[in-house]
SERO-4910 file (N, C-alpha, C, O; in steps of 0.05 Angstrom, whole numbers):
BEGIN
 pado doro    nc1    nc2    nc3   cac1   cac2   cac3    cc1    cc2    cc3    oc1    oc2    oc3
  Met    A   -114    238    -79   -138    222    -78   -143    212    -49   -166    212    -40
  Asn    A   -122    204    -36   -125    194     -9   -137    215     10   -153    208     27
  Lys    A   -129    240      6   -139    262     23   -169    265     18   -184    270     37
  Ile    A   -178    264     -7   -206    267    -13   -222    244      0   -243    249     12
  Met    A   -212    220     -4   -225    197      8   -227    199     39   -247    192     51
  Ala    A   -205    209     51   -205    212     80   -225    232     89   -238    229    110
  Asn    A   -229    254     74   -249    274     81   -277    262     81   -294    268     98
  Ile    A   -283    245     61   -309    231     60   -311    212     84   -332    210     97
  Arg    A   -289    198     89   -289    178    111   -294    191    138   -304    178    157
  Ala    A   -287    217    140   -290    231    166   -319    237    173   -326    244    195
  Val    A   -337    235    153   -366    240    158   -376    218    177   -373    195    170
  Pro    A   -389    225    199   -399    205    218   -417    185    204   -436    192    189
  Gly    A   -412    159    208   -428    138    196   -418    127    170   -427    106    161
  Val    A   -398    140    158   -386    130    133   -368    106    139   -351    108    157
  Val    A   -371     84    125   -355     61    128   -331     61    109   -309     54    116
  Gly    A   -336     69     84   -315     70     64   -325     80     38   -349     84     34
  Thr    A   -306     84     19   -313     95     -7   -298     80    -29   -274     73    -26
  Ile    A   -312     76    -51   -299     65    -76   -305     84    -98   -327     92   -103
  Ala    A   -283     92   -112   -286    110   -135   -274     97   -160   -252     85   -158
  Ile    A   -288     98   -182   -278     85   -207   -275    106   -229   -294    121   -235
  Asp    A   -252    106   -241   -247    122   -265   -261    107   -288   -251     86   -296
  Lys    A   -283    117   -298   -300    103   -317   -286     99   -344   -291     80   -358
  Lys    A   -268    118   -351   -255    116   -377   -234     94   -377   -232     79   -395
  Arg    A   -218     94   -355   -195     76   -354   -200     50   -338   -182     33   -336
  Ala    A   -224     49   -325   -231     26   -309   -211     22   -286   -204     -1   -279
  Leu    A   -202     44   -274   -184     43   -251   -201     47   -225   -218     64   -225
  Thr    A   -194     32   -205   -210     33   -180   -192     43   -157   -169     35   -154
  Tyr    A   -203     62   -141   -190     72   -117   -210     69    -94   -233     74    -97
  Gln    A   -199     60    -71   -218     56    -49   -204     62    -22   -180     59    -19
  Leu    A   -221     69     -3   -213     71     25   -234     56     40   -255     67     46
  Leu    A   -227     31     47   -246     13     59   -234      0     84   -210     -1     87
  Pro    A   -251    -11    101   -241    -26    125   -225    -50    116   -227    -60     93
  Gly    A   -208    -60    134   -190    -81    128   -203   -108    120   -191   -125    108
  Asn    A   -228   -111    128   -242   -136    122   -252   -138     94   -264   -158     86
  Tyr    A   -248   -116     78   -255   -117     50   -231   -126     34   -213   -111     29
  Asp    A   -231   -152     26   -208   -162     10   -212   -156    -19   -232   -143    -27
  Ser    A   -194   -165    -36   -195   -159    -65   -220   -170    -78   -231   -158    -96
  Asp    A   -228   -194    -69   -253   -206    -80   -278   -189    -74   -296   -186    -90
  Ser    A   -278   -179    -49   -301   -162    -41   -302   -137    -57   -324   -129    -66
  Val    A   -279   -125    -62   -278   -100    -78   -286   -106   -107   -301    -91   -119
  Lys    A   -278   -129   -117   -285   -137   -144   -315   -140   -147   -327   -131   -167
  Arg    A   -327   -153   -127   -356   -158   -129   -372   -132   -128   -395   -130   -138
  Ile    A   -360   -111   -117   -374    -85   -117   -367    -68   -141   -384    -56   -154
  Ala    A   -341    -68   -148   -331    -50   -169   -341    -57   -197   -348    -39   -212
  Leu    A   -342    -83   -204   -350    -90   -231   -379    -82   -237   -384    -70   -258
  Pro    A   -399    -88   -220   -426    -78   -225   -428    -47   -224   -443    -35   -239
  Met    A   -411    -35   -207   -411     -6   -206   -403      6   -233   -415     25   -243
  Leu    A   -381     -5   -244   -371      5   -270   -392      2   -292   -397     20   -308
  Lys    A   -404    -21   -293   -425    -26   -313   -449     -8   -310   -460      3   -329
  Leu    A   -457     -5   -284   -480     13   -279   -473     41   -286   -490     55   -298
  Gly    A   -450     50   -278   -442     78   -283   -441     85   -312   -447    107   -321
  Arg    A   -432     65   -328   -430     70   -357   -457     69   -371   -460     79   -393
  Ser    A   -476     56   -359   -502     53   -372   -523     74   -364   -542     79   -378
  Leu    A   -519     87   -341   -537    107   -331   -531    135   -341   -510    140   -353
  Asp    A   -550    153   -335   -544    181   -341   -519    190   -327   -512    180   -306
  Lys    A   -505    209   -340   -479    217   -329   -481    230   -302   -464    225   -284
  Asn    A   -501    247   -297   -503    261   -272   -527    250   -256   -550    255   -263
  Leu    A   -521    235   -235   -542    221   -221   -532    215   -192   -509    209   -187
  Val    A   -551    219   -173   -545    212   -145   -568    193   -135   -591    200   -138
  Val    A   -560    170   -124   -580    150   -115   -573    142    -87   -550    135    -81
  Asp    A   -593    144    -69   -590    135    -42   -600    106    -39   -622    100    -49
  Leu    A   -584     89    -26   -591     61    -24   -594     54      6   -579     63     23
  Phe    A   -614     37     11   -619     28     39   -618     -2     41   -631    -16     25
  Phe    A   -604    -12     60   -601    -41     64   -610    -48     92   -616    -31    109
  Phe    A   -611    -74     97   -620    -84    123   -601    -75    145   -609    -69    168
  Ser    A   -575    -73    139   -555    -66    159   -539    -41    152   -515    -40    160
  Gly    A   -551    -23    137   -536      1    130   -548     16    107   -570     10     99
  Lys    A   -533     35     96   -542     50     74   -518     59     57   -495     55     65
  Ala    A   -523     70     33   -502     79     16   -512    101     -3   -536    104     -6
  Arg    A   -493    115    -14   -500    135    -34   -482    131    -58   -458    127    -56
  Phe    A   -495    131    -82   -481    127   -107   -481    153   -124   -503    163   -130
  Tyr    A   -458    163   -130   -455    186   -148   -445    177   -175   -425    162   -177
  Asn    A   -459    185   -196   -450    179   -223   -445    204   -238   -462    221   -240
  Arg    A   -420    207   -248   -412    230   -264   -399    220   -290   -394    196   -292
  Ser    A   -394    238   -308   -383    229   -334   -356    217   -331   -348    198   -345
  Glu    A   -340    227   -311   -313    216   -307   -312    194   -287   -295    176   -289
  Ala    A   -330    194   -267   -328    176   -245   -354    164   -235   -375    176   -239
  Ala    A   -352    140   -223   -374    128   -208   -364    125   -180   -343    113   -175
  Val    A   -378    136   -160   -369    136   -132   -391    124   -115   -414    132   -115
  Leu    A   -383    104    -99   -402     91    -80   -391     95    -52   -368     88    -46
  Ile    A   -408    107    -35   -401    112     -7   -418     94     10   -443     96     10
  Leu    A   -405     77     25   -419     58     43   -421     69     71   -402     81     81
  Gly    A   -444     65     84   -448     76    111   -465     59    129   -478     40    120
  Arg    A   -464     66    154   -480     52    174   -507     66    175   -512     86    162
  Asp    A   -525     56    191   -553     67    193   -553     96    202   -570    111    193
  Glu    A   -533    104    218   -533    131    228   -522    152    209   -521    175    215
  Leu    A   -513    143    185   -503    162    165   -524    183    158   -546    176    150
  Asn    A   -516    208    160   -534    230    153   -528    239    124   -506    249    119
  Phe    A   -547    235    107   -543    242     79   -539    272     74   -525    280     56
  Asp    A   -551    289     91   -548    318     88   -519    326     94   -507    342     79
  Ile    A   -508    315    115   -480    321    122   -461    310    100   -443    324     92
  Leu    A   -467    286     92   -450    274     71   -452    291     45   -431    295     32
  Gly    A   -475    300     38   -479    316     14   -462    342     15   -452    351     -5
  Gly    A   -460    354     39   -444    378     42   -415    373     36   -402    390     24
  Val    A   -405    351     46   -376    344     41   -372    336     12   -352    344      0
  Cys    A   -391    321      1   -388    311    -26   -392    333    -47   -385    329    -71
  Lys    A   -404    355    -39   -407    377    -58   -380    386    -69   -379    395    -92
  Glu    A   -359    384    -53   -332    390    -62   -316    364    -69   -300    364    -88
  Ala    A   -321    343    -54   -305    319    -58   -310    305    -85   -291    297    -98
  Ile    A   -335    302    -93   -341    289   -118   -329    304   -142   -316    291   -159
  Pro    A   -333    330   -145   -320    344   -167   -289    342   -166   -276    341   -187
  Ala    A   -278    341   -142   -249    338   -139   -239    312   -150   -219    310   -164
  Ile    A   -254    290   -144   -247    264   -155   -249    264   -186   -232    253   -199
  Cys    A   -270    276   -196   -274    278   -225   -252    293   -238   -242    286   -260
  Arg    A   -243    315   -226   -221    331   -237   -195    315   -238   -180    316   -258
  Lys    A   -190    300   -218   -166    283   -218   -167    262   -239   -147    257   -253
  Phe    A   -190    249   -242   -192    229   -263   -190    242   -291   -177    231   -309
  Ala    A   -202    265   -294   -201    279   -320   -173    287   -328   -165    286   -351
  Arg    A   -157    294   -307   -129    302   -312   -110    279   -310    -86    282   -312
  Ser    A   -121    255   -304   -105    231   -301    -84    234   -279    -61    224   -282
  Glu    A    -91    247   -257    -73    251   -235    -73    226   -218    -84    227   -195
  Leu    A    -63    204   -228    -65    178   -215    -45    175   -192    -47    156   -176
  Ser    A    -24    191   -191     -4    188   -171    -15    192   -143     -3    182   -124
  Asp    A    -37    207   -140    -48    212   -114    -59    187   -101    -64    186    -77
  Ser    A    -62    166   -116    -72    141   -105    -51    126    -89    -57    106    -75
  Gly    A    -26    136    -90     -5    122    -75      8    100    -91     25     86    -81
  Ile    A      0     97   -117     11     77   -134     31     90   -152     25    108   -168
  Ala    A     56     82   -151     77     94   -166     80     79   -193     83     55   -194
  Lys    A     78     94   -215     81     82   -241    111     77   -247    128     92   -238
  Glu    A    116     55   -261    143     49   -269    148     60   -297    129     63   -313
  Ser    A    172     66   -303    179     75   -330    178     51   -349    180     28   -340
  Gly    A    175     56   -375    172     34   -394    195     14   -393    191    -10   -396
  Ser    A    220     24   -388    243      6   -389    244    -13   -365    259    -32   -365
  His    A    227     -8   -345    226    -25   -322    201    -43   -321    197    -57   -301
  Ile    A    185    -43   -341    162    -60   -342    171    -89   -345    188    -95   -362
  Ser    A    159   -106   -330    167   -135   -331    156   -148   -356    132   -148   -360
  Phe    A    173   -160   -371    165   -176   -394    147   -199   -385    127   -206   -398
  Glu    A    155   -211   -363    139   -234   -353    111   -226   -346     92   -241   -351
  Leu    A    108   -202   -334     81   -193   -326     64   -187   -351     41   -194   -352
  Met    A     76   -175   -371     62   -169   -396     53   -195   -410     31   -197   -420
  Leu    A     71   -215   -411     65   -241   -423     42   -254   -407     24   -266   -419
  Lys    A     44   -253   -381     23   -265   -364     -3   -251   -369    -24   -264   -369
  Ser    A     -3   -225   -372    -28   -210   -375    -42   -217   -401    -66   -221   -401
  Ile    A    -27   -220   -423    -41   -226   -448    -52   -255   -448    -72   -260   -459
  Asn    A    -38   -273   -433    -48   -300   -431    -72   -302   -413    -90   -318   -417
  Ile    A    -73   -286   -392    -96   -285   -374   -121   -274   -389   -143   -285   -387
  Ile    A   -116   -253   -405   -138   -242   -421   -148   -263   -441   -172   -267   -443
  Ala    A   -129   -276   -455   -137   -296   -475   -152   -319   -462   -172   -329   -473
  Ser    A   -142   -328   -438   -155   -351   -425   -184   -344   -416   -202   -360   -420
  Asn    A   -188   -320   -406   -214   -312   -397   -233   -307   -420   -257   -313   -419
  Val    A   -222   -297   -442   -239   -293   -466   -246   -320   -478   -269   -324   -488
  Gln    A   -228   -339   -477   -233   -366   -488   -256   -379   -474   -271   -395   -487
  Gln    A   -261   -373   -449   -284   -385   -435   -311   -375   -447   -332   -387   -443
  Arg    A   -309   -352   -461   -334   -340   -472   -338   -347   -502   -360   -352   -510
  Ile    A   -316   -348   -517   -319   -351   -546   -304   -375   -557   -306   -380   -581
  Gly    A   -289   -389   -541   -275   -413   -551   -246   -408   -560   -238   -386   -566
  Ala    A   -231   -430   -562   -202   -428   -568   -197   -420   -597   -178   -406   -603
  Tyr    A   -214   -429   -616   -210   -423   -644   -209   -393   -649   -190   -383   -662
  Leu    A   -230   -379   -640   -231   -350   -645   -209   -335   -630   -198   -316   -640
  Val    A   -203   -344   -606   -182   -331   -590   -155   -333   -605   -141   -313   -608
  Thr    A   -149   -357   -615   -124   -361   -629   -123   -344   -655   -103   -331   -661
  Lys    A   -145   -345   -670   -147   -330   -694   -143   -300   -690   -127   -287   -704
  His    A   -157   -288   -670   -156   -260   -666   -129   -251   -653   -120   -229   -658
  Leu    A   -118   -268   -636    -91   -261   -625    -71   -260   -647    -55   -241   -648
  Arg    A    -71   -279   -665    -52   -280   -687    -56   -256   -706    -37   -243   -714
  Asn    A    -81   -251   -714    -87   -229   -732    -79   -202   -720    -68   -185   -734
  Ala    A    -85   -198   -695    -78   -173   -682    -48   -170   -681    -38   -148   -686
  Lys    A    -34   -191   -675     -5   -190   -674      7   -183   -701     25   -166   -704
  Asp    A     -4   -196   -722      6   -191   -749      2   -162   -758     18   -151   -772
  Glu    A    -20   -149   -749    -25   -122   -756     -6   -102   -741     -2    -79   -750
  Leu    A      6   -111   -719     22    -93   -703     52    -97   -704     67    -82   -693
  Val    A     61   -118   -718     89   -125   -718    107   -103   -730    130   -100   -722
  Lys    A     96    -88   -749    112    -67   -761    117    -44   -741    139    -32   -741
  Lys    A     98    -39   -724    100    -18   -704    116    -28   -679    132    -13   -668
  Tyr    A    111    -53   -671    124    -65   -648    138    -90   -657    127   -112   -656
  Gln    A    163    -87   -666    177   -109   -678    182   -132   -659    186   -155   -668
  Phe    A    183   -127   -633    187   -149   -614    165   -170   -615    170   -192   -606
  Leu    A    142   -163   -626    120   -182   -628    128   -205   -647    116   -227   -646
  Asn    A    148   -201   -664    158   -222   -682    170   -245   -666    173   -267   -676
  Thr    A    178   -239   -641    191   -260   -625    170   -276   -609    177   -294   -593
  Met    A    144   -269   -612    123   -283   -597    108   -302   -616    106   -297   -640
  Ile    A     99   -323   -604     83   -343   -620     57   -349   -605     57   -350   -580
  Val    A     36   -354   -620     10   -361   -609      4   -390   -618      1   -395   -642
  Asp    A      2   -408   -599     -2   -436   -607    -32   -441   -613    -48   -422   -611
  Asn    A    -39   -465   -620    -66   -471   -629    -87   -471   -606   -111   -472   -611
  Asn    A    -77   -469   -581    -95   -466   -558    -98   -437   -549   -109   -432   -528
  Gly    A    -87   -419   -564    -89   -391   -557    -70   -382   -535    -76   -363   -521
  Val    A    -48   -397   -531    -29   -390   -511     -5   -376   -524      6   -386   -544
  Val    A      3   -353   -512     25   -337   -523     51   -345   -508     51   -348   -484
  Ser    A     73   -347   -523     98   -353   -511    121   -340   -527    117   -332   -550
  Leu    A    144   -338   -515    168   -327   -528    181   -349   -544    185   -371   -534
  Ile    A    187   -344   -570    201   -363   -586    228   -370   -574    243   -353   -567
  Lys    A    233   -396   -572    258   -406   -560    282   -394   -574    284   -393   -599
  Gly    A    301   -384   -558    325   -372   -569    325   -342   -569    346   -330   -573
  Tyr    A    302   -329   -566    300   -300   -566    299   -290   -537    286   -302   -520
  Pro    A    314   -268   -532    313   -257   -505    288   -241   -500    276   -231   -519
  Pro    A    278   -240   -475    254   -224   -470    259   -194   -477    280   -183   -470
  His    A    240   -182   -490    243   -154   -498    242   -136   -474    225   -140   -456
  Lys    A    259   -116   -473    260    -97   -450    259    -68   -460    266    -50   -444
  Gly    A    250    -63   -484    249    -36   -495    227    -19   -483    209    -30   -469
  Asp    A    228      7   -488    208     25   -478    181     21   -489    161     31   -478
  Asp    A    179      7   -512    153      2   -525    140    -24   -515    119    -31   -526
  Leu    A    151    -37   -495    140    -62   -486    111    -59   -476     93    -74   -484
  Leu    A    107    -40   -458     81    -36   -446     60    -27   -467     39    -39   -469
  Ser    A     67     -8   -483     49      2   -504     43    -20   -524     20    -22   -535
  Gly    A     63    -37   -530     59    -58   -550     39    -79   -540     21    -87   -555
  Tyr    A     41    -87   -514     23   -106   -503     -5    -94   -499    -25   -107   -504
  Ala    A     -6    -68   -491    -32    -55   -487    -47    -53   -514    -71    -57   -516
  His    A    -32    -47   -535    -43    -44   -562    -53    -72   -572    -74    -74   -584
  Trp    A    -36    -92   -567    -43   -119   -575    -69   -128   -561    -87   -139   -574
  Ala    A    -70   -124   -535    -94   -132   -520   -119   -117   -530   -140   -129   -532
  Asn    A   -116    -91   -535   -138    -74   -544   -148    -84   -571   -173    -87   -575
  Leu    A   -130    -88   -590   -138    -96   -617   -150   -124   -617   -169   -130   -631
  Phe    A   -138   -142   -600   -148   -169   -598   -177   -169   -588   -194   -183   -599
  Leu    A   -183   -154   -566   -210   -153   -555   -229   -140   -574   -253   -147   -576
  Ala    A   -220   -120   -589   -237   -107   -609   -246   -127   -630   -269   -127   -639
  Lys    A   -227   -143   -639   -234   -164   -659   -253   -184   -648   -272   -193   -662
  Cys    A   -248   -193   -623   -266   -212   -611   -294   -201   -608   -314   -216   -612
  Ala    A   -296   -176   -601   -322   -163   -597   -338   -162   -623   -362   -163   -623
  Lys    A   -324   -159   -645   -337   -157   -671   -349   -184   -680   -368   -185   -695
  Ser    A   -337   -206   -669   -346   -232   -677   -364   -246   -656   -374   -268   -660
  Ser    A   -368   -232   -634   -385   -243   -613   -397   -220   -596   -384   -200   -591
  Asp    A   -421   -224   -587   -434   -205   -569   -430   -211   -540   -443   -200   -523
  Lys    A   -412   -230   -534   -408   -239   -507   -387   -223   -492   -383   -227   -468
  Leu    A   -374   -204   -505   -355   -186   -491   -351   -161   -507   -358   -159   -530
  Arg    A   -339   -141   -493   -332   -115   -505   -304   -108   -497   -293   -119   -478
  Pro    A   -291    -90   -513   -264    -82   -505   -263    -69   -477   -242    -70   -464
  Glu    A   -286    -58   -469   -287    -45   -443   -287    -65   -420   -285    -57   -396
  Asp    A   -288    -91   -426   -288   -111   -405   -260   -117   -395   -256   -137   -380
  Ile    A   -240   -101   -402   -212   -107   -395   -208   -110   -365   -192   -127   -356
  Leu    A   -223    -95   -349   -219    -97   -320   -227   -124   -309   -212   -136   -294
  Ser    A   -250   -134   -318   -260   -160   -308   -242   -182   -319   -239   -203   -306
  Leu    A   -231   -178   -343   -214   -199   -355   -187   -201   -342   -173   -222   -345
  Thr    A   -178   -180   -328   -152   -180   -315   -153   -176   -285   -133   -168   -273
  Ile    A   -176   -180   -273   -180   -173   -245   -160   -186   -227   -153   -175   -206
  Glu    A   -151   -210   -234   -133   -225   -216   -105   -212   -214    -90   -217   -195
  Ile    A    -98   -196   -234    -72   -182   -232    -76   -151   -235    -58   -137   -244
  Lys    A   -100   -142   -228   -107   -114   -232    -87    -95   -218    -79    -76   -230
  Asp    A    -81   -101   -193    -63    -83   -178    -36    -80   -191    -25    -58   -193
  Lys    A    -25   -102   -201      1   -101   -214      0    -86   -241     18    -70   -247
  Leu    A    -22    -89   -256    -25    -75   -281    -29    -45   -276    -20    -29   -292
  Glu    A    -44    -38   -256    -48    -10   -249    -21      4   -244    -17     27   -252
  Met    A     -3    -10   -231     23      2   -225     39      8   -250     56     26   -249
  Thr    A     34     -6   -271     50     -1   -296     37     20   -313     50     31   -331
  Gly    A     12     27   -308     -2     46   -326    -15     32   -350    -23     46   -369
  Phe    A    -18      6   -348    -29    -10   -370    -57     -1   -378    -63      3   -402
  Tyr    A    -74      3   -358   -102      9   -364   -105     37   -377   -122     40   -395
  Gln    A    -89     55   -369    -90     82   -382    -82     81   -411    -95     92   -428
  Leu    A    -60     66   -417    -51     63   -444    -72     48   -460    -78     56   -483
  Tyr    A    -83     27   -449   -104     12   -463   -128     30   -470   -138     28   -493
  Ala    A   -136     47   -452   -159     65   -457   -152     85   -478   -168     92   -495
  Asp    A   -128     97   -476   -120    117   -496   -118    106   -524   -125    119   -543
  Ile    A   -108     81   -526   -106     68   -552   -133     64   -564   -137     65   -589
  Gly    A   -153     59   -547   -180     53   -557   -196     77   -565   -218     74   -576
  Leu    A   -185    101   -561   -200    125   -567   -203    129   -597   -215    148   -607
***
């Protein structure tokens, strides 16, 4: 992926590129150093929503006071290329004729290792990170639908999954929708830890979405944006998306 991004970046006038795997809500970018995580978030979230709502095959040129951009929308990917005023769209189009399909092929085949992010095996997934992730999701959802529904749906989703992921029996959801490990139980370190939490999060959000129009299961990226990089490293988003199919 880095090589593809670098080829696009080599076009005169290109500032940087953001590519989003629309299925798994994974973001890859090659941007200048002054683009911090908040800047990427402000661009990526509207991109993902726009890409999922528009026709699958679309190219849009954008013009700003201090630059221009081109947006490619495909069934697998949404790609935004940022440029300066001197960016030549014809030259860019020649490079992207191969680059955009290449990005889509990698997303379609889930070739995520090209991003330079190494996935960890299930046995090395941090229990603390998974616990933190479900609580961040619950906290952000609570701001939209309230503590009562969050608590109810977290508990119901857990109850439906305990036969498949028995370690969930060691978890408790208090009346404020906060998940914690029951005192006296060791943190689970089995290979099913990641899939168990991904399934719990997916089922929880699906239940919340059925009782409120204020969120969708596809909102997982915005609900976990503060720990997005860490979750990407574990493969959480891919498992979450696969479970939701």
